[in-house]
N, C-alpha and C positions, 0 to 999 in steps of 0.2 A: 311337387312331391317327388317326381323322378330325379330332379336335380339334388334334392336333399338325400334321397336314398343312395345316390352315387357316392356322395361324400361320406355318409355314415358307413357304408361298406368299406370304402377305402381307408378311413381313419381308424375304425374300431375292430374290424374283422379280418381284413386281409393282411397276411404276412408281407414283408417288403418284397417288391418286385412282381407281385401277382397281378396288379391292376394297371400297370403302366408300361410303356415301351421305352421310356428314357433310360432304363437300366439295361438296354440291349437285349430285349426280350427274344427268346429263342423261337424262331419261326421255321423250324426244321422238324417235320413229323417223325422222320427216322430217328433223330436224337431224342425227341420227346418220348417216343415209345420205349427207349432204352433208359428211362429214368433221367433224361436230360443230359446224358453223357454225350457231349458234342465236340469237344476240342480235338479228339483223335480222328474224327471221321473225314475221309478224303473223297468227296464227291461233289455234285452240284450244290447240295445243301450247305456246303461250307461257306457259301456267299453270305449266310446268316450267322455263322458261328465262329469259324477260324479260317480266314481267307487262304492261309497256307495250304489247306486241303484242296484248293482248286487246281493245283498242279497235276493232280491225277486225272482231271477231266480231259477227254480226248476229242470231243465234238462240241460245237456250239449248242447251247441249251437255253431254254427258257422255262421258268417255274412260276406257277401261281399257287398261293397259299391262303387258306382261310382258317381263322381260329375264333372260337366262341368260348368265353369263360362263364361258367355257372349259369348258363341259359339266360343271360341278360343281354339285351341288344346293345346296351351302351358299352359292353366289354367285348366287342368283336374287332378283329383285325383283318384287313385285306392287304395282301402283299404280292409283289412281283419281283422276280429276280432273273438275271441273265448272266451267262458265262460265255466268254469268248477265248478259247485256247489258241496259242500261237505255235508256229512250227518249232521254235526253240522251246525249252521246257518252262513255259510260263503261261499265265492266263489272266484276263481282266474280268472283274466282276462288278455288276451293277445291281443295286437293290432299292426298292421303294415300298414303304409300308404306311398304312394309316390305321390308327387305333382310335376308338371312341365314336362320338356322334356330334350333333350340333351344339350341345351344351359344353362338351369338353372333348378335345381331340388332339392327337399327337401325330405329326407327320415326320417321317425320317427318310432321307435320301442318302445313299451311300455309293461310293465309287472306290475301287481298289485294284491292286495288282499283286499277283503272287508269282514267285520265281523259285525254281529248283536249282540247287547247287549240290550235285552228287547225291548223298543220301539225306540232305537237309532241304526243307522247303520253308520259305519265309513269305509272309503276306502283310501288306500295309493297306489300310482302308481309311478313308475320310468320310465322315457322316455329317450331315447337317440335320439338326433336330429342331423342330418348331412345335411349340405348345400353344394352343388357343383355347380360351375359356369365354363363355358368353359374358358380354358386358365388360370384358377386360382386354387390355392390349395383348396381342400375341407376343411370345418370347421365343428367341432362337439362339442356337449356339452350335459350334463345331465340336465334334467328338472324334478323336483319332483312335484307331485300334491297331495293334500289332500282334501277329501270331507266328508261331514256328512249329514245325512238325519234323521229327527225326525218326527214320526207319532204322532202328538200332540193329535189328536182324530182319530176315524176311518175314517174320511173324510178330515181332515185338516193336511197338511204336510208342514214342513219348511225344507229348505236345504241350504247348503252353500259349497263353493268350492274355492280353490286357486290353481293356476297353476304357477309353477316355483318359489315356495317359497324359494328355495335355491339360487335364482338369478344367474342361470347359464349363461355363456357367450360362444358364438361361438369363437373358438380359432384356429389360423393357424399361421405358422411361417412367412409367407410372407405378411400377412395383419393384420390390427388392430383388436382387439377383438370387438365383437358386442354382446351387452346384449340381451338375450332373454326377451320377455315381461313378466311382472308379472301381472296376470289377476285374479281378484277376482269376484265371483258371489254369489248372495244370492237370494232366491226366495221362494214363497209360492204357494201352490196349494190347490184347494178345489174340491172334488168329489161330485157334486150335486146328482148324481145317478150313477148306473153302466154304464149309457150311456153318461154321460156328465162330462168333466173335464175342469176346468178353472185354468190357471196358470199365474203368473206374476214374472218377474225376473229383477234384476238390475245387470249390469256388469260394472266393472271399471278396465280398463287397466291403470296402473299408469302413462303412458305417454299421455293418450288421455281422452277426455270427457267421462262421464258415458253414458251408453246405457240402455234404458228401453225397455223391451219386454213384450208383453201381447199376450196370445194365448188361444185357446180352441180346444177341441177334442170332437166329437160327433159320437156315433155309430148309423148309420142309419139302420142297420140290423145286425144280429148276427156276421157275419164275416167281415163286412165292417165299416170302420171309415173314417170320413172326418175331416179336420183340417184347421184352419186359424189363422192368427196372424199378428201383426205389430211389427216393431222395429224402434227405433230412433237412431240417431248418428252412422251410416247413417240411413236415413229413407228408409225403404223398406216394401213391402207387401208380405205376404207368404200364401201359401195354400198347401194342401197335402191330400193324400189318404193312407189308410192302409187296409191290408187284413190279417186275421189270419185263416188258414185252416189246421186243424189237426196239423202236425209238421212243416208246412211251414209258414214263415213270409215274407210279402212283404210290403214295404213302399216306397212311392214316394213323392217328394216335389218340389215346384217351388217358386222362389222369383224374384221380379223385383226391380231393382235399377235404379233410374232416369238417372244418367249419363252414366251407362255402359250397362244396359240391363238385360237379364234374366239369372238366374242360376237355373239349375235343378240338382236333386240328387235322387238316388234310391238305395235301398238295398234289398237283398234277403237273407233270413236266414233259417236255418234248426235246429230243436231240435231232440235229440235222447237220448236213455238210460233211466234208472230208474229215476223216479221223487223223488226228495228230498223234502218232505213236510216241509213247513215253518210254524213256530208259528206266530200268529197274532202280528203285531207291532203297538200297540196303547196304549194310556193311560187309556182306559176305560175297560180293561180286568178285 
């Protein structure tokens, strides 16, 4: 019965991308709280969204993320991410995530590198995606992603990203090949002050309508942040909180989808080691 329910939800109710990780699901609560505006964000969470943002990270970091969709145990994700910055303006990122349960699950492992060139940062990541279903052969494929981030002024940023530009396909001997989605995103962000960030993003999966996201982040006190945003196609409303205290990072987010209910996500991170000071990335230096 549970197996049947899983597929009924996936086929009849859920908009594209809500139930699977093969579409490069967003595992960054900071971005989820901002309506899933993610491509412009430059911090440890960029290991999940746009690797170019890792060039802003100054200390080695590790992140653990958990997500539950619609209060159903089969739709939960556990993830780990790590960032290692280098003395030159660059950083390596590693990510590992598992979605689903024993009946159906998806495993993704990613490794990438980001490098800063003046006001431009570029990031390349290679993912291996494996899908396993009960009583069926597991299938796997590589999915490459490329991202860029440009600090046009000290306060204005433009970023773009493409996932699976190699058009990888899940392959197995006993089943037909299944193409992984090709997803493109572009966005802008404006930092009104040290306390307020506004961002907007357009996402286009080649197989589905474009999705628009708008979100903002506001610091209400030195260690605390609040976030909100909306997304179209499907339409949902988002909110979140963040805490930065010494070496510790905490972010939580919640979103509501009319047909299916509530999704929540949170992450805990830790920074350590010597800080690698970064040059300013803007066109006004």
